[in-house]
C-alpha positions, 0 to 999 in steps of 0.5 A, spaced: 153 799 826 147 802 829 148 810 830 145 813 836 142 818 833 135 822 835 133 823 827 126 822 824 125 818 818 128 821 812 120 823 810 119 826 816 126 830 816 125 832 809 117 835 811 121 839 817 126 841 812 121 845 807 118 847 814 113 850 813 108 852 820 101 851 820 096 855 816 094 859 824 099 863 823 101 869 819 105 869 812 111 872 817 110 868 823 110 863 819 117 866 815 120 867 823 118 859 825 121 856 819 128 859 821 128 854 827 128 848 823 133 843 824 136 842 816 142 839 814 148 839 818 152 845 818 159 843 815 166 844 818 171 845 813 177 844 819 175 837 818 175 833 812 173 827 816 167 830 818 162 827 814 166 821 813 162 814 815 168 810 817 170 817 821 164 816 824 164 809 826 170 809 829 169 816 833 162 812 835 167 807 839 172 812 841 166 816 845 164 810 848 170 807 851 172 808 858 180 806 857 182 813 854 181 815 862 185 815 867 185 815 875 179 817 879 181 824 883 174 822 886 171 816 888 164 813 889 161 815 897 155 812 894 152 818 893 155 821 888 155 819 881 162 817 880 164 813 875 169 808 880 172 808 887 179 813 887 184 811 883 181 806 879 182 807 871 179 806 865 172 808 868 170 815 864 168 816 857 166 821 853 159 818 854 159 819 861 157 825 861 154 827 854 149 820 854 146 821 848 141 816 851 139 821 856 139 828 851 146 828 850 146 831 858 150 829 864 145 825 869 149 821 873 153 826 877 149 828 883 153 834 885 152 842 883 156 840 877 159 834 872 164 829 875 169 826 872 175 824 875 174 830 880 168 835 880 168 840 874 167 848 875 160 847 870 155 842 868 156 838 861 152 842 856 148 836 851 151 834 845 145 833 841 145 838 835 152 841 838 154 842 831 150 847 829 153 851 835 159 856 833 164 856 840 164 849 844 164 849 851 160 854 856 165 859 856 166 858 848 175 856 849 174 851 842 172 853 836 169 846 834 167 840 835 172 836 834 178 841 838 172 840 843 173 833 844 181 833 846 180 837 851 177 834 856 181 827 854 187 831 858 184 835 863 185 833 871 178 833 872 175 829 867 179 824 863 185 825 866 189 822 861 194 824 856 195 825 848 201 820 848 196 815 852 191 816 847 196 815 841 200 808 844 192 806 846 190 807 839 196 803 835 195 797 840 187 797 839 184 801 833 190 801 829 186 798 823 180 802 824 185 808 824 189 806 818 183 804 814 180 811 815 187 817 816 192 813 813 198 809 816 199 811 822 207 812 825 210 807 829 210 810 837 213 803 839 219 806 842 217 808 849 224 812 848 222 817 843 214 816 846 213 816 853 207 811 855 204 817 857 205 825 857 202 832 854 204 839 854 207 841 860 209 834 863 217 833 862 216 827 859 213 830 853 216 837 853 223 833 852 221 829 846 223 831 838 219 837 835 217 832 829 215 826 834 210 831 838 207 833 831 206 826 829 202 825 836 199 831 836 197 829 828 194 822 831 191 826 837 187 831 832 185 825 828 182 823 835 178 828 836 175 830 828 173 822 829 169 823 835 166 830 831 165 825 825 160 821 830 157 826 834 154 831 827 150 824 827 147 826 834 141 830 831 134 830 835 129 833 830 123 830 834 121 835 839 114 837 840 115 843 836 120 840 831 113 835 829 109 841 829 114 845 824 113 839 819 105 839 819 103 835 826 098 841 828 097 836 834 104 837 837 103 843 841 098 844 845 093 851 843 097 855 849 104 853 846 102 856 839 099 862 842 106 862 846 109 861 839 106 867 836 108 871 842 116 868 842 116 871 834 111 877 836 110 882 841 115 879 846 121 879 841 124 873 844 127 871 837 131 877 838 136 873 842 133 866 841 134 865 833 135 859 829 136 852 829 138 852 837 134 857 839 140 862 840 145 868 838 151 864 839 154 869 843 156 870 850 151 874 856 151 874 863 146 870 865 146 873 873 146 865 875 150 865 882 156 861 883 153 858 889 154 850 891 159 845 894 162 844 888 162 850 885 168 856 883 167 861 886 168 866 881 168 864 873 170 868 868 166 865 862 167 868 856 173 873 859 177 866 859 175 863 853 178 868 848 185 866 849 184 859 850 181 859 843 186 863 840 192 860 843 189 853 842 193 849 837 187 845 835 183 851 832 181 852 825 186 857 824 191 852 826 197 847 823 193 841 824 186 844 821 183 843 815 181 849 813 184 855 809 181 861 813 177 861 820 172 867 819 170 866 826 176 866 830 178 873 825 172 877 829 176 875 836 180 880 839 187 879 839 193 884 838 197 883 844 196 882 851 196 889 853 190 890 847 186 883 850 187 885 857 183 892 857 178 889 852 176 883 857 177 889 863 171 893 859 166 887 858 168 885 866 165 892 867 159 892 862 157 885 865 157 887 872 152 893 869 148 888 866 142 888 869 138 891 864 138 887 859 136 881 865 130 885 867 128 886 860 128 877 860 124 878 867 119 883 864 117 876 858 117 871 864 111 875 868 108 881 863 101 878 866 103 882 871 106 887 869 102 891 864 102 892 856 109 890 853 113 896 851 113 896 843 119 893 840 122 900 838 122 902 846 124 896 848 130 896 843 131 904 845 132 903 853 137 897 852 141 901 847 141 906 852 142 903 859 147 897 856 150 899 849 157 898 852 155 890 854 153 890 846 159 893 844 163 887 848 159 882 846 159 884 839 167 883 840 168 877 843 162 873 839 
């Protein structure tokens, strides 16, 4: 089976991993730019099947299978990009909003946000190179690709499905492939013990025996782990910048080369945009207004993501994780609802005053009109004085 990935031939990848930008950069600039190379996919100890070829094969099938979806709440009006008429089932797959052939993103929905079973609150992010992100979803409410894959399936606005339906569907259609990778599957055929549909919060699920719930949860976790194994194959190393790092000096025009030097030099863009994802992996107020007919009036972002990732039974510290430790979660504030609420209130206050940090980025964008750039030392001092509280809060919630 051919993977729908975007990798260069192995020879080119090997060159890219060594990554030494062409000689028109200084040694210091070459060292900084080399850190942006797409190297080996980071390990995920929480998923022992992450690099299993059999898991990736069945995960690819799961990723494109529209049968893992329930009835549409919003049907097609001929213009909104919906996957079918209202009430139709079996029309939404992971690929519906994360199309590997279209940058791993949603180019189908014709609104301000992504459209699954209903309009969601945000646009679906790309799955290409997502394995390098320490947090998943825009608010970081999941800490791995496999945990992320489980959320949309049970979301009323996305797949509008349930874990019990997933268990029954895998048993009916995928049992041989599943058991080849994950071992013997429990027998879910008794619909008294294992109702046809249900998830936590539904009466059908909540009335199940704890042992039966655990059996379904374990299969559901494996469902997500298989999808992660496939998504780890979705690696894009073929951008002009990647080709330039690999030694193709014609891949970038001279203006872009000058921009790269500025990026890691006087402009200091790399202070916040660093590494293979051009990101610090943290959460910031982008200042984008909540405007549009399908956009919610408020978006609390990471403030809602923190309690959700801590409470997620499928996080890296949970019973279904294969990891012995969860270092990312250890840095997330906990200690009771009151303490978390106070921290989140502090972050909210800091975010409301975040215009200084955003202004610093606007300076870089319009540098030619604004005169000489501040020195790195002066810029750091100004941001620290005006936004020190924001930075402390961001570190607490990274």
